[in-house]
C-alpha positions as CSV (number, residue, x, y, z in Angstrom):
1,M,-33.5,-18.6,7.8
2,T,-32.6,-18.6,4.1
3,I,-28.9,-18.9,3.2
4,P,-27.8,-18.3,-0.4
5,T,-27.0,-21.6,-2.0
6,V,-24.2,-20.4,-4.4
7,T,-21.1,-22.4,-3.6
8,T,-18.5,-20.7,-5.7
9,S,-18.9,-17.1,-4.4
10,P,-15.8,-15.5,-2.9
11,L,-18.2,-13.7,-0.6
12,Q,-19.0,-16.7,1.5
13,H,-17.4,-16.7,4.9
14,D,-17.5,-18.1,8.5
15,L,-17.7,-14.8,10.4
16,R,-21.3,-14.9,11.5
17,P,-20.6,-16.4,15.0
18,H,-18.5,-13.3,15.7
19,F,-20.9,-10.6,14.7
20,E,-22.3,-10.0,18.2
21,A,-18.9,-9.7,19.8
22,L,-17.6,-7.3,17.0
23,A,-20.7,-5.2,17.4
24,G,-19.9,-4.6,21.0
25,F,-17.2,-2.1,20.1
26,D,-18.2,1.6,20.0
27,S,-15.6,2.8,17.6
28,L,-13.6,1.4,14.6
29,E,-10.4,2.1,16.4
30,A,-11.4,0.0,19.5
31,C,-12.6,-2.8,17.1
32,E,-9.4,-2.8,15.0
33,T,-7.1,-2.9,18.0
34,S,-8.8,-5.8,19.6
35,A,-7.4,-9.3,19.6
36,L,-10.7,-10.6,18.2
37,Y,-10.5,-8.4,15.1
38,R,-6.8,-9.1,14.5
39,S,-7.5,-12.8,14.5
40,L,-10.4,-12.3,12.0
41,Q,-8.8,-9.6,9.9
42,P,-7.5,-11.8,7.1
43,E,-10.9,-13.3,6.4
44,I,-12.7,-9.9,6.8
45,D,-10.2,-8.3,4.3
46,A,-10.6,-11.1,1.9
47,V,-14.4,-10.7,1.8
48,L,-14.5,-6.9,1.7
49,T,-12.0,-6.8,-1.2
50,A,-13.6,-9.6,-3.3
51,V,-15.5,-9.2,-6.6
52,D,-18.3,-11.6,-7.2
53,M,-19.0,-12.1,-10.9
54,R,-21.3,-14.0,-13.2
55,E,-20.7,-14.1,-17.0
56,A,-23.6,-14.6,-19.3
57,E,-24.0,-14.8,-23.1
58,A,-24.3,-11.4,-24.7
59,R,-27.9,-10.3,-25.5
60,P,-27.6,-7.7,-28.2
61,R,-30.5,-5.3,-28.8
62,P,-31.6,-4.8,-32.5
63,D,-30.5,-1.2,-32.2
64,T,-26.8,-1.1,-31.3
65,T,-26.1,2.4,-32.5
66,E,-26.4,3.9,-29.0
67,I,-25.8,2.7,-25.4
68,L,-28.6,2.8,-22.9
69,A,-27.6,3.1,-19.2
70,V,-29.8,3.0,-16.1
71,A,-28.7,4.0,-12.6
72,W,-30.9,2.9,-9.7
73,N,-30.6,2.8,-6.0
74,I,-32.8,-0.2,-5.2
75,E,-32.9,0.3,-1.4
76,R,-31.2,-2.9,-0.5
77,G,-33.4,-5.0,-2.8
78,M,-36.1,-5.3,-0.2
79,Q,-38.8,-5.4,-3.0
80,L,-36.7,-7.8,-5.1
81,D,-39.4,-9.8,-6.8
82,R,-41.2,-6.7,-7.9
83,I,-38.0,-5.0,-9.0
84,I,-37.1,-8.0,-11.2
85,E,-40.6,-7.9,-12.7
86,V,-40.3,-4.2,-13.6
87,L,-36.8,-4.8,-15.0
88,K,-38.4,-7.4,-17.3
89,S,-41.6,-5.5,-18.2
90,D,-40.8,-1.8,-18.4
91,P,-40.0,-0.9,-22.0
92,I,-37.1,1.3,-21.0
93,L,-35.6,-0.7,-18.2
94,S,-35.8,-4.0,-20.2
95,A,-33.9,-2.3,-23.0
96,A,-31.0,-1.2,-20.8
97,D,-27.5,-2.2,-21.9
98,V,-25.9,-1.5,-18.6
99,L,-27.5,-1.2,-15.1
100,Y,-25.6,0.8,-12.4
101,I,-27.2,-0.7,-9.2
102,T,-26.5,0.8,-5.8
103,E,-27.6,-0.5,-2.3
104,V,-27.4,-4.2,-3.1
105,D,-27.7,-6.8,-0.2
106,Y,-26.2,-10.2,0.0
107,G,-27.3,-12.3,3.0
108,M,-29.1,-9.5,4.9
109,A,-32.3,-10.3,6.8
110,R,-34.0,-7.0,5.6
111,A,-33.9,-8.4,2.0
112,G,-34.8,-11.9,2.9
113,N,-31.1,-13.1,3.1
114,R,-31.1,-13.2,-0.7
115,D,-28.2,-12.7,-3.1
116,V,-29.9,-9.6,-4.7
117,G,-27.4,-8.8,-7.4
118,R,-27.0,-12.4,-8.7
119,E,-30.8,-13.0,-8.6
120,I,-31.4,-10.0,-10.7
121,A,-28.7,-10.9,-13.2
122,E,-29.9,-14.5,-13.5
123,A,-33.5,-13.4,-13.9
124,I,-32.8,-11.0,-16.8
125,G,-29.8,-12.9,-18.3
126,Y,-27.1,-10.3,-17.8
127,S,-23.5,-10.5,-16.8
128,Y,-22.9,-8.9,-13.5
129,A,-20.3,-8.0,-10.9
130,F,-20.9,-7.2,-7.2
131,V,-18.5,-5.6,-4.8
132,P,-19.2,-5.6,-1.1
133,C,-18.8,-2.3,0.8
134,Y,-19.8,-3.3,4.3
135,L,-19.9,-6.3,6.6
136,A,-23.0,-5.6,8.6
137,L,-22.7,-6.6,12.3
138,N,-26.4,-6.1,12.9
139,K,-29.6,-5.9,10.9
140,G,-29.6,-2.2,10.0
141,A,-31.1,1.1,11.1
142,G,-34.6,2.0,12.0
143,V,-37.3,-0.4,10.9
144,E,-34.6,-2.6,9.3
145,A,-33.5,-3.7,12.8
146,R,-36.9,-5.4,13.2
147,A,-36.6,-7.6,10.1
148,E,-37.4,-11.2,10.6
149,G,-34.6,-13.7,11.1
150,E,-30.9,-13.0,11.3
151,N,-28.3,-11.9,8.8
152,T,-26.3,-14.7,7.1
153,Y,-23.4,-13.4,5.0
154,A,-24.4,-9.8,6.0
155,L,-22.9,-8.0,3.1
156,H,-24.0,-4.8,1.4
157,G,-22.6,-3.2,-1.7
158,N,-23.0,-2.1,-5.3
159,A,-23.4,-4.0,-8.6
160,V,-23.0,-3.5,-12.4
161,L,-25.1,-5.6,-14.8
162,S,-24.6,-5.7,-18.6
163,R,-25.9,-7.3,-21.8
164,Y,-22.3,-7.3,-23.0
165,P,-19.1,-8.7,-21.5
166,L,-17.5,-7.0,-18.5
167,R,-13.8,-6.9,-18.4
168,N,-11.1,-5.6,-16.0
169,V,-13.6,-5.4,-13.2
170,H,-12.4,-4.1,-9.8
171,G,-13.4,-2.2,-6.8
172,L,-12.1,1.1,-5.6
173,A,-12.3,1.8,-1.8
174,L,-13.5,5.2,-0.7
175,P,-12.9,6.8,2.7
176,N,-15.7,6.9,5.2
177,G,-17.5,10.1,6.1
178,K,-18.0,8.9,9.7
179,D,-17.1,6.1,12.0
180,K,-19.3,3.2,11.0
181,M,-19.0,1.6,14.4
182,A,-20.0,4.6,16.4
183,G,-23.8,4.5,16.0
184,R,-26.5,1.8,16.5
185,E,-25.9,0.4,13.0
186,K,-22.5,-1.3,13.2
187,R,-20.5,-1.9,10.0
188,L,-17.0,-2.8,8.9
189,G,-15.7,-1.5,5.6
190,S,-16.4,1.5,3.4
191,Q,-18.1,2.5,0.2
192,R,-16.4,0.9,-2.9
193,A,-17.0,2.1,-6.5
194,I,-17.1,-0.6,-9.2
195,V,-15.0,0.0,-12.3
196,A,-15.6,-2.2,-15.4
197,D,-14.9,-2.1,-19.1
198,V,-18.1,-2.8,-21.0
199,E,-17.6,-4.3,-24.5
200,H,-20.5,-2.8,-26.3
201,P,-20.9,-3.1,-30.1
202,V,-20.5,0.7,-30.4
203,G,-17.2,0.4,-28.6
204,T,-15.7,-0.3,-25.2
205,F,-16.3,2.2,-22.4
206,R,-15.5,2.3,-18.8
207,A,-18.4,2.1,-16.4
208,V,-18.1,3.4,-12.8
209,V,-20.9,2.6,-10.3
210,L,-20.6,5.1,-7.5
211,H,-22.5,5.4,-4.3
212,M,-21.3,8.2,-2.1
213,D,-21.6,8.4,1.7
214,A,-25.0,9.6,3.0
215,H,-23.6,10.7,6.4
216,S,-20.9,13.0,5.0
217,S,-20.1,16.6,4.2
218,Q,-20.1,18.3,0.8
219,D,-16.3,18.4,1.1
220,H,-16.1,14.7,1.8
221,R,-18.3,13.8,-1.2
222,H,-16.0,16.0,-3.3
223,R,-13.1,14.1,-2.0
224,Q,-14.7,10.7,-2.9
225,M,-15.3,12.0,-6.4
226,R,-11.7,13.2,-6.7
227,I,-10.4,9.7,-5.8
228,V,-12.6,8.2,-8.5
229,M,-11.3,10.7,-11.1
230,D,-7.7,10.2,-10.1
231,H,-8.1,6.5,-10.4
232,L,-9.6,6.8,-13.9
233,D,-6.8,9.0,-15.0
234,Q,-4.3,6.3,-14.1
235,L,-6.0,3.5,-16.0
236,E,-4.8,2.4,-19.4
237,P,-5.9,2.3,-22.2
238,R,-7.8,5.6,-22.1
239,M,-11.4,5.2,-23.2
240,P,-14.8,6.9,-22.8
241,A,-16.0,6.7,-19.2
242,L,-19.4,7.1,-17.6
243,I,-19.8,7.5,-13.8
244,G,-23.3,6.9,-12.5
245,G,-25.1,6.2,-9.3
246,D,-26.4,7.7,-6.0
247,W,-24.1,10.6,-5.1
248,N,-26.1,11.7,-2.1
249,T,-26.0,15.4,-3.1
250,T,-28.4,16.4,-0.4
251,T,-26.7,19.9,-0.1
252,H,-26.3,19.1,3.6
253,N,-23.4,18.3,5.8
254,A,-24.7,15.2,7.4
255,S,-21.4,14.0,8.9
256,R,-22.7,15.0,12.4
257,A,-26.2,15.4,13.8
258,L,-25.3,19.0,14.9
259,Y,-24.2,20.0,11.4
260,S,-27.5,18.6,10.0
261,I,-29.6,20.5,12.5
262,L,-27.7,23.8,11.8
263,G,-28.1,23.0,8.1
264,Y,-31.9,22.8,8.4
265,V,-32.0,26.0,10.4
266,L,-29.9,27.8,7.7
267,R,-32.3,26.6,4.9
268,V,-35.3,27.8,6.8
269,L,-33.7,31.2,7.1
270,M,-32.9,31.2,3.4
271,G,-36.6,30.5,2.7
272,V,-38.0,26.9,2.5
273,R,-39.6,27.4,-0.9
274,R,-36.4,29.0,-2.3
275,V,-34.4,26.0,-1.1
276,L,-36.9,23.4,-2.4
277,V,-37.0,25.1,-5.9
278,R,-33.5,26.5,-6.3
279,H,-31.2,24.2,-4.4
280,Y,-32.5,20.7,-3.7
281,P,-33.1,20.1,-7.4
282,H,-29.9,21.9,-8.3
283,P,-27.2,21.0,-5.8
284,D,-24.5,21.8,-8.4
285,R,-25.5,25.5,-8.3
286,W,-24.1,26.3,-4.8
287,F,-23.9,23.8,-2.0
288,E,-22.1,21.0,-4.0
289,R,-20.6,23.3,-6.6
290,H,-17.0,22.5,-5.9
291,M,-17.4,18.8,-6.8
292,F,-19.3,19.6,-10.0
293,R,-16.9,22.3,-11.1
294,E,-14.0,19.9,-10.7
295,L,-15.8,17.3,-12.8
296,E,-16.1,19.8,-15.6
297,Q,-12.5,21.0,-15.2
298,R,-11.3,17.4,-15.6
299,G,-13.3,16.8,-18.8
300,F,-16.5,15.3,-17.4
301,N,-19.8,16.5,-18.7
302,Y,-22.9,16.2,-16.5
303,K,-25.2,19.1,-17.5
304,N,-26.7,17.5,-20.6
305,L,-26.5,13.9,-19.3
306,N,-29.1,14.4,-16.6
307,V,-32.6,15.9,-16.4
308,P,-32.1,19.5,-15.3
309,G,-33.7,19.9,-11.9
310,G,-35.0,16.4,-12.0
311,C,-35.3,15.0,-8.4
312,T,-34.9,11.3,-7.7
313,L,-35.8,11.1,-4.0
314,H,-39.0,12.4,-2.4
315,Y,-39.4,12.9,1.3
316,S,-42.7,13.1,3.1
317,I,-43.3,13.9,6.8
318,A,-45.8,11.0,6.6
319,D,-43.0,8.6,5.9
320,L,-42.7,7.0,9.3
321,A,-40.0,4.6,8.2
322,A,-37.7,7.4,7.1
323,N,-38.4,9.4,10.2
324,E,-37.5,6.4,12.4
325,N,-34.2,5.9,10.6
326,M,-33.4,9.6,10.9
327,G,-34.4,9.5,14.6
328,E,-31.5,7.3,15.4
329,W,-29.0,10.1,14.8
330,I,-30.9,13.5,15.2
331,P,-33.0,14.5,18.2
332,Q,-36.8,14.0,18.1
333,W,-37.5,17.7,18.5
334,C,-36.0,18.2,15.0
335,F,-38.9,16.4,13.5
336,W,-41.3,19.1,14.7
337,F,-39.0,21.7,13.2
338,I,-38.8,19.9,9.8
339,N,-42.5,19.2,9.7
340,W,-43.3,22.9,10.5
341,A,-41.0,24.0,7.8
342,L,-42.5,21.7,5.2
343,E,-46.1,22.1,6.1
344,P,-46.7,25.0,3.7
345,Q,-45.3,22.7,0.9
346,G,-47.7,19.9,1.6
347,G,-45.3,18.1,3.9
348,R,-43.1,17.0,1.0
349,C,-39.7,17.8,-0.4
350,S,-37.7,16.3,-3.3
351,L,-33.9,16.1,-3.8
352,K,-31.6,15.3,-6.8
353,L,-29.3,12.6,-5.6
354,D,-28.7,10.4,-8.6
355,W,-26.4,11.4,-11.5
356,F,-24.4,10.5,-14.6
357,A,-21.2,12.2,-15.6
358,G,-19.3,11.2,-18.7
359,R,-16.0,11.9,-20.4
360,G,-15.6,11.2,-24.1
361,I,-19.4,10.6,-24.6
362,R,-22.4,12.6,-25.7
363,P,-26.1,12.1,-25.1
364,S,-28.1,10.3,-27.8
365,A,-30.4,12.5,-29.8
366,N,-33.0,9.7,-29.9
367,R,-33.2,9.1,-26.2
368,P,-32.6,12.1,-23.9
369,P,-32.0,11.8,-20.2
370,A,-35.0,10.7,-18.2
371,I,-36.2,9.8,-14.7
372,L,-38.6,6.9,-14.4
373,E,-41.4,7.7,-11.9
374,G,-44.4,5.7,-10.9
375,L,-42.9,2.2,-11.5
376,A,-44.6,0.8,-8.4
377,G,-48.1,1.4,-9.8
378,D,-50.6,1.2,-7.0
379,G,-48.3,-0.9,-4.8
380,P,-45.7,0.2,-2.2
381,P,-42.6,1.9,-3.6
382,L,-40.0,-0.4,-5.2
383,S,-37.3,1.9,-3.7
384,D,-36.9,5.3,-2.1
385,H,-35.1,6.4,-5.3
386,D,-36.3,6.7,-8.9
387,P,-34.0,5.3,-11.6
388,I,-32.3,7.6,-14.1
389,V,-31.8,6.8,-17.7
390,L,-29.3,7.9,-20.3
391,G,-28.9,7.1,-24.0
392,F,-25.4,8.0,-25.2
393,T,-22.8,7.5,-27.9
394,F,-19.1,8.5,-28.1
395,D,-17.7,11.8,-29.1
396,D,-14.4,12.5,-30.9
397,M,-12.5,10.5,-28.3
398,E,-11.6,7.2,-29.9
399,A,-13.2,4.2,-28.3
400,K,-10.7,1.4,-27.7
């Protein structure tokens, strides 16, 4: 078993001997009211509210007239070595000024018990900050549960990496869309956005790395976004801001298995091809419209900061790993229904889950929004998400 060797991280803890006992509770309420949890709560809270940071020397690009941001859900970092290689070799990724990285493991067996965020930062020479969202009490869902070894520090969260200094870094807790102790995958904590001021030569801007709950409703995702916007409105000084990450805009209410089943039935009745063409690539048009309308009402632009209709996650009925993960919370007969619905479309569907939204910024004329596909070459996928790219500058709002 490999244990990260960093000795100065605020994420290190002595909670591992208690994972099995904590995982025995079937609800968060039962866990939190137990004598065991109450005795461990100070250490649990300290870990889950920590920010792990590494400062590096700034690495300016020759062209500092625009800012290049990349947002990528790296699926735990399970292909970490290959992810690092592509971050170094790809001409766009290697030029990024800021990386918004979601689904980052620290001491999880499924990612080799590695410190994923720190290893990426050290390999490419960037400053970074990592905030944990969950303390995982078991190894994960589906095929992840069969990973070799046991978890060590058992943390999962999000990270921001930058060529330039990061200041005023903090996490923002978001409410859960479901009880994280109620299923087979047992976790303590909740999603946390990272907020950081990036001191770029163009000017300082506020970066927000946001990963919304997957098992949630459209209304809940809207609520999480509203919390982020409210928080930004309270921060001083005011400055341009860019929110980016995996927003899980599936168009579905996935907070309960029944709601997901009914949602699939509705979409079949609407016409599978119509949904695949008009709704999955454009969740802002109808199913998730309330969140996107409020973004615009509060001064955040998203329409020209993303590829219109550009999908970032691609589902195939042949993807046995995804089916196994889904099979832990919806009945097996649903797979027949999903497969039947997708068969005329070649057994595939794609969704737009990853986004940028900015206030006080405009897209660069030299580098329009893009989605990077095919990074894995002939090998297995680096992640279940494609990274999104945005070149931008500031508009008339003064950068502090």
